[in-house]
C-alpha positions as CSV (number, residue, x, y, z in Angstrom):
1,M,-27.7,0.8,7.6
2,T,-28.8,0.7,4.0
3,A,-31.1,3.6,3.0
4,S,-33.9,2.6,0.7
5,S,-35.5,4.8,-1.9
6,V,-38.6,5.7,0.1
7,P,-39.8,9.3,0.9
8,A,-37.9,10.7,3.8
9,A,-40.0,11.3,6.9
10,T,-40.2,14.9,8.2
11,S,-39.6,15.6,11.9
12,A,-43.4,16.0,12.3
13,D,-44.0,12.5,11.0
14,V,-41.5,10.8,13.3
15,L,-42.7,9.3,16.6
16,V,-39.6,7.3,17.6
17,S,-36.0,8.2,16.8
18,F,-33.0,6.0,17.4
19,R,-29.7,7.8,16.9
20,G,-26.3,6.1,17.1
21,V,-27.8,3.5,19.5
22,K,-25.5,0.7,20.6
23,K,-26.1,-2.2,23.0
24,T,-23.6,-4.6,24.6
25,Y,-24.2,-7.0,27.5
26,D,-20.6,-8.0,28.2
27,G,-18.8,-4.8,27.3
28,E,-17.1,-6.4,24.3
29,H,-19.6,-7.7,21.7
30,L,-22.2,-5.2,20.3
31,V,-25.7,-6.8,20.0
32,V,-26.9,-3.6,18.3
33,K,-24.4,-1.6,16.3
34,Q,-24.8,2.2,15.6
35,L,-28.5,2.0,15.0
36,D,-30.2,5.0,13.3
37,L,-34.0,4.5,12.8
38,D,-37.0,6.7,12.5
39,I,-40.5,5.1,13.3
40,R,-43.3,7.1,11.7
41,K,-46.5,8.1,13.5
42,G,-49.3,5.6,12.7
43,E,-47.2,3.1,10.8
44,F,-47.0,-0.7,11.3
45,L,-43.2,-1.3,11.4
46,T,-41.9,-4.8,11.8
47,L,-38.4,-5.7,13.0
48,L,-37.5,-8.9,11.3
49,G,-34.5,-11.1,11.5
50,P,-33.1,-14.4,12.7
51,S,-32.4,-15.2,16.4
52,G,-29.6,-13.1,17.8
53,S,-29.8,-10.4,15.1
54,G,-30.6,-7.6,17.6
55,K,-34.3,-7.0,16.8
56,T,-35.7,-8.0,20.2
57,T,-33.0,-6.0,22.0
58,C,-34.1,-2.9,20.1
59,L,-37.7,-3.5,21.1
60,M,-36.7,-4.0,24.8
61,M,-34.7,-0.8,24.7
62,L,-37.7,1.1,23.3
63,A,-39.9,-0.5,26.0
64,G,-37.5,0.4,28.8
65,F,-36.6,-3.1,29.9
66,E,-33.1,-2.6,28.6
67,F,-31.1,0.6,28.4
68,P,-28.8,1.5,25.5
69,T,-25.0,1.4,26.0
70,G,-24.7,4.5,23.7
71,G,-26.7,6.8,21.6
72,E,-30.2,8.2,22.1
73,I,-33.8,6.9,21.9
74,R,-36.5,9.6,21.7
75,L,-40.3,9.2,21.8
76,D,-42.1,12.2,20.4
77,G,-39.0,14.3,21.1
78,Q,-38.6,13.1,24.8
79,L,-35.3,11.4,25.6
80,L,-36.1,7.8,26.9
81,N,-32.7,6.5,27.7
82,R,-33.2,6.3,31.5
83,V,-37.0,6.6,31.7
84,P,-38.5,3.4,33.4
85,P,-41.1,1.4,31.5
86,H,-44.1,2.5,33.6
87,K,-43.4,6.1,32.8
88,R,-43.4,5.7,29.0
89,N,-46.7,5.9,27.2
90,I,-46.1,2.6,25.5
91,G,-48.3,-0.6,25.4
92,M,-46.6,-4.0,25.3
93,V,-47.7,-7.4,24.2
94,F,-45.5,-10.4,25.0
95,Q,-45.2,-13.8,23.4
96,N,-46.3,-15.5,26.6
97,Y,-49.1,-12.9,27.2
98,A,-48.0,-12.3,30.8
99,L,-51.5,-12.3,32.2
100,F,-52.0,-12.4,36.0
101,P,-53.6,-15.8,36.7
102,H,-55.3,-14.7,39.9
103,M,-57.1,-11.8,38.2
104,T,-60.2,-11.9,36.0
105,V,-60.0,-10.7,32.4
106,A,-61.5,-7.3,33.3
107,Q,-59.0,-6.9,36.2
108,N,-56.1,-7.9,33.9
109,V,-57.2,-5.4,31.2
110,G,-57.8,-2.7,33.8
111,Y,-54.5,-3.1,35.6
112,P,-52.6,-0.4,33.6
113,L,-55.4,2.0,34.4
114,Q,-55.3,1.2,38.1
115,V,-51.5,1.8,38.2
116,R,-52.2,5.2,36.6
117,G,-54.8,6.1,39.2
118,V,-57.8,6.2,36.8
119,P,-61.1,6.5,38.7
120,A,-63.2,3.3,38.9
121,A,-66.1,4.5,36.8
122,Q,-63.8,5.6,34.0
123,R,-61.8,2.4,34.3
124,R,-65.0,0.3,33.7
125,Q,-65.8,2.3,30.6
126,Q,-62.3,2.0,29.2
127,I,-62.1,-1.8,30.0
128,H,-65.3,-2.3,28.1
129,E,-64.1,-0.3,25.1
130,A,-60.8,-2.2,25.0
131,L,-62.5,-5.6,25.3
132,A,-64.9,-4.6,22.5
133,M,-61.9,-3.8,20.2
134,V,-60.9,-7.5,20.4
135,H,-64.4,-8.9,20.5
136,M,-64.0,-10.3,24.1
137,E,-66.7,-8.3,26.0
138,S,-68.5,-11.5,27.2
139,F,-65.3,-12.9,28.8
140,A,-64.8,-10.1,31.4
141,A,-65.5,-12.3,34.4
142,R,-63.4,-15.3,33.3
143,Y,-59.8,-16.1,34.4
144,P,-56.9,-16.7,32.0
145,S,-56.9,-20.4,32.7
146,Q,-60.4,-20.6,31.3
147,L,-59.3,-19.1,27.9
148,S,-57.7,-20.6,24.8
149,G,-54.3,-19.3,23.6
150,G,-56.0,-17.1,21.0
151,Q,-58.3,-15.6,23.6
152,Q,-55.5,-14.9,26.0
153,Q,-53.6,-13.2,23.1
154,R,-56.7,-10.9,22.6
155,I,-56.8,-10.0,26.3
156,A,-53.1,-9.2,26.3
157,L,-53.7,-6.9,23.3
158,A,-56.7,-5.3,25.0
159,R,-54.5,-4.6,28.1
160,A,-51.9,-2.9,25.9
161,L,-54.5,-0.7,24.2
162,V,-56.7,0.2,27.2
163,F,-54.8,3.3,28.2
164,K,-54.6,4.6,24.6
165,P,-50.8,4.6,24.3
166,Q,-48.8,6.5,21.7
167,L,-47.1,3.3,20.7
168,V,-47.8,-0.4,20.9
169,L,-44.9,-2.9,21.0
170,M,-45.4,-6.6,20.2
171,D,-42.7,-9.2,20.8
172,E,-43.7,-12.3,18.7
173,P,-47.3,-12.2,20.1
174,L,-48.6,-14.9,17.7
175,G,-45.7,-17.3,18.2
176,A,-47.6,-19.7,20.5
177,L,-50.6,-20.1,18.2
178,D,-51.3,-22.8,15.6
179,K,-50.9,-21.9,11.9
180,Q,-54.6,-21.4,11.1
181,L,-55.3,-19.2,14.2
182,R,-52.0,-17.3,13.7
183,E,-53.0,-16.4,10.1
184,H,-56.4,-15.3,11.3
185,M,-54.9,-13.1,14.0
186,Q,-52.5,-11.5,11.5
187,I,-55.5,-10.2,9.6
188,E,-57.3,-9.1,12.8
189,L,-54.2,-7.2,14.0
190,K,-53.7,-5.4,10.7
191,A,-57.4,-4.4,10.7
192,L,-57.2,-3.2,14.3
193,H,-54.1,-1.1,13.4
194,Q,-55.9,0.5,10.5
195,Q,-59.0,1.2,12.7
196,L,-57.0,2.8,15.6
197,G,-54.3,4.6,13.7
198,M,-51.8,3.9,16.5
199,T,-48.1,3.2,15.8
200,F,-47.4,-0.5,16.0
201,V,-43.8,-1.9,16.3
202,Y,-43.8,-5.7,15.9
203,V,-40.9,-8.2,16.3
204,T,-40.9,-11.5,14.5
205,H,-38.6,-14.0,12.7
206,D,-41.4,-15.0,10.5
207,Q,-41.0,-13.4,7.0
208,N,-44.5,-14.2,5.9
209,E,-46.0,-12.6,9.0
210,A,-43.9,-9.5,8.3
211,L,-45.0,-9.2,4.7
212,T,-48.6,-9.8,5.5
213,M,-49.0,-7.2,8.2
214,S,-46.4,-4.4,7.8
215,D,-46.2,-1.0,6.2
216,R,-42.4,-1.2,6.4
217,V,-40.0,-3.8,7.5
218,A,-36.5,-3.4,9.0
219,V,-34.4,-6.5,8.3
220,F,-31.8,-7.1,11.0
221,E,-28.6,-9.2,10.9
222,Q,-25.7,-9.1,13.3
223,G,-27.0,-6.0,15.1
224,V,-27.3,-4.0,11.8
225,I,-30.4,-3.1,9.7
226,Q,-29.6,-4.6,6.3
227,Q,-32.6,-2.9,4.7
228,L,-35.6,-0.8,5.7
229,A,-38.3,-0.6,3.1
230,P,-42.0,-1.0,2.3
231,V,-42.9,-4.7,2.0
232,D,-43.2,-4.8,-1.8
233,Q,-39.9,-3.0,-2.3
234,L,-38.2,-5.3,0.2
235,Y,-39.4,-8.4,-1.7
236,E,-38.9,-7.2,-5.2
237,A,-35.7,-5.2,-4.8
238,P,-33.6,-6.6,-1.9
239,D,-30.4,-4.6,-1.3
240,N,-28.2,-7.5,-0.7
241,L,-28.0,-11.3,-0.8
242,F,-28.9,-11.7,2.9
243,V,-32.2,-9.9,2.4
244,A,-32.9,-11.7,-0.8
245,G,-32.3,-15.0,0.9
246,F,-34.2,-14.2,4.2
247,I,-37.3,-12.7,2.6
248,G,-39.2,-15.2,0.6
249,D,-37.7,-17.9,-1.7
250,S,-34.9,-17.0,-4.0
251,N,-32.8,-18.9,-6.6
252,R,-29.0,-18.2,-6.7
253,L,-26.6,-18.5,-9.6
254,S,-22.8,-17.9,-9.3
255,G,-20.6,-16.6,-12.1
256,Q,-18.3,-13.8,-13.2
257,L,-19.3,-10.3,-14.3
258,R,-18.8,-8.9,-17.7
259,A,-19.2,-5.3,-18.8
260,G,-22.6,-3.8,-18.0
261,A,-25.0,-2.1,-20.5
262,P,-25.7,1.6,-19.6
263,D,-29.2,2.8,-19.4
264,Q,-30.5,6.1,-20.7
265,A,-29.2,8.0,-17.6
266,G,-25.7,6.6,-18.3
267,Q,-25.8,4.4,-15.2
268,T,-25.1,0.6,-15.4
269,A,-28.5,-1.0,-15.4
270,L,-28.0,-4.4,-16.9
271,C,-24.9,-6.6,-16.7
272,T,-23.9,-9.9,-18.1
273,L,-23.2,-12.8,-15.7
274,A,-21.0,-15.5,-17.3
275,L,-21.8,-18.9,-15.7
276,P,-19.2,-21.6,-15.3
277,D,-20.9,-23.9,-17.9
278,G,-20.6,-21.2,-20.6
279,Q,-24.1,-19.8,-20.4
280,A,-24.4,-16.0,-20.2
281,I,-27.4,-14.3,-18.6
282,L,-28.5,-10.7,-18.2
283,G,-29.4,-9.2,-14.9
284,Q,-29.7,-5.9,-13.0
285,A,-26.4,-4.8,-11.4
286,I,-26.8,-4.0,-7.7
287,G,-24.2,-1.8,-6.0
288,K,-20.7,-1.2,-7.3
289,T,-19.9,-3.8,-10.0
290,A,-17.0,-4.2,-12.4
291,A,-16.0,-6.6,-15.1
292,G,-14.1,-9.6,-13.9
293,Q,-15.7,-9.7,-10.4
294,E,-17.1,-12.9,-9.0
295,A,-20.9,-12.4,-8.5
296,T,-24.1,-14.1,-7.4
297,A,-27.4,-13.5,-9.0
298,S,-30.7,-13.9,-7.2
299,I,-34.2,-14.3,-8.7
300,R,-37.6,-15.2,-7.3
301,P,-39.0,-18.6,-8.3
302,E,-42.3,-17.0,-9.6
303,R,-40.2,-14.7,-11.9
304,M,-39.0,-17.8,-13.9
305,R,-41.2,-19.9,-16.1
306,L,-40.8,-23.3,-17.8
307,L,-40.4,-22.9,-21.5
308,D,-42.4,-25.2,-23.8
309,P,-40.2,-26.7,-26.5
310,A,-42.8,-25.5,-29.1
311,E,-42.7,-21.9,-27.8
312,A,-40.5,-19.2,-29.4
313,A,-37.4,-18.6,-27.3
314,P,-36.9,-15.2,-25.8
315,A,-33.9,-13.1,-26.5
316,A,-30.4,-14.3,-25.5
317,G,-29.5,-13.6,-21.9
318,S,-33.1,-14.4,-20.8
319,L,-32.8,-18.2,-20.8
320,L,-31.3,-20.8,-18.5
321,R,-30.8,-24.4,-19.7
322,G,-30.4,-27.2,-17.2
323,R,-31.9,-30.5,-16.1
324,A,-35.0,-31.4,-14.1
325,A,-34.0,-32.8,-10.6
326,G,-37.4,-33.4,-9.2
327,L,-41.1,-32.4,-9.0
328,I,-43.0,-31.6,-5.8
329,Y,-46.8,-31.2,-5.8
330,F,-48.0,-28.2,-3.9
331,G,-51.8,-28.3,-4.7
332,D,-52.1,-25.1,-6.8
333,H,-48.7,-25.6,-8.5
334,V,-45.8,-28.0,-9.0
335,R,-42.3,-27.0,-7.7
336,L,-39.9,-28.0,-10.4
337,Q,-36.4,-28.5,-9.1
338,C,-33.6,-27.8,-11.6
339,E,-29.9,-28.4,-11.7
340,F,-27.3,-26.4,-13.7
341,A,-23.8,-27.5,-14.4
342,Q,-21.2,-26.3,-11.9
343,Q,-23.7,-24.5,-9.7
344,P,-23.6,-25.2,-5.9
345,H,-27.4,-24.8,-5.5
346,Q,-30.5,-26.2,-7.2
347,C,-33.0,-23.7,-8.6
348,F,-36.7,-24.2,-8.6
349,V,-39.6,-22.7,-10.5
350,K,-43.3,-22.6,-9.5
351,V,-45.2,-24.2,-12.5
352,P,-49.0,-23.9,-12.5
353,L,-50.9,-27.1,-12.8
354,G,-51.9,-27.9,-16.3
355,T,-48.9,-26.2,-17.9
356,P,-48.3,-28.2,-21.2
357,A,-44.5,-28.2,-20.8
358,L,-44.9,-30.0,-17.5
359,R,-46.8,-33.1,-18.8
360,H,-43.9,-35.3,-19.8
361,I,-41.0,-34.1,-17.6
362,T,-39.2,-36.6,-15.5
363,P,-36.0,-36.2,-13.4
364,G,-33.0,-36.0,-15.7
365,D,-34.8,-34.4,-18.6
366,A,-33.4,-31.2,-20.2
367,V,-35.4,-28.1,-19.3
368,T,-35.2,-24.4,-20.3
369,L,-36.3,-21.6,-17.9
370,A,-37.1,-18.1,-19.2
371,F,-37.1,-14.8,-17.2
372,E,-37.0,-11.0,-17.7
373,P,-33.5,-9.6,-17.0
374,E,-34.9,-6.9,-14.7
375,H,-36.0,-9.6,-12.2
376,L,-32.5,-11.1,-11.9
377,R,-30.5,-9.1,-9.4
378,V,-26.7,-9.5,-9.6
379,Y,-24.6,-8.8,-6.4
380,A,-20.9,-8.5,-6.7
């Protein structure tokens, strides 16, 4: 796992600890490989990754529906490896909501309390409080079949919160909702998390959802955390090409490294990437780099701008010259697609509407893109 430069959590801050956790289903292939992860009290942590990356398996092991093949999982210091789900103080929200169709909303929400033997009068009070949290008090007597998808999602959340758990786990709970409702529920969930101060662990493959809601994000690929960081650091400073490509949009340029330029601390901060067409650009060297290595540079589309021919050109190393390949209208901006000689991928830049340099561009025209070298990350 790659460590990111965020303050280390003290033992008092840690609610959940994974240490050396492995998981295999067939005895041969590890779905989760040597996982070390601390989840902090009160944080909203998202496990993000493509299908089969191991994120859901980690959530299922934490919930108790799967047991680790090796290593330890602890909740507030208690070893969980063989503790059954109903004996963990954890709330769970599933993608399909998993509501009992023969029970009313109030009975569904109160079910965890009934299992725990909470007296009826206390149950009624806690059910009301939980429904109030999700603004569903007036639906207590209805059945799940009488509710919309968004309403069922709220009831599933109320059921997870009703017994005031230490930890709430969510497995793609917004996956079945339409785009507009999904975005609305993202805002509601984040507000609810801030209001309650509980620890939320959320699984999704939707990068925008992760960036919108989370305090930190763990990016999974092939059973390994590729990067664990706050959302802004994850987006602006990805540790490797997988994270750069999976989180948001990124442009890629391939070339060969030349000697780097040392910063004031004597460490290589900027390097030169020689492109196959003879252009040379400056970028930030990531990891161990050496002259002569093949390398790939990554930069966010919004960190590049279309240079007006009348504008004074920035310093050498901060320019890319190519040709326009197409323009796509996006409402608030135009996505200008660009081609560069001997590059396998097109690049694109988000150009605000009304930009003078955009007025007369047609596919095939020569274009110049400008950028700041610190925004171009070069991976050997």
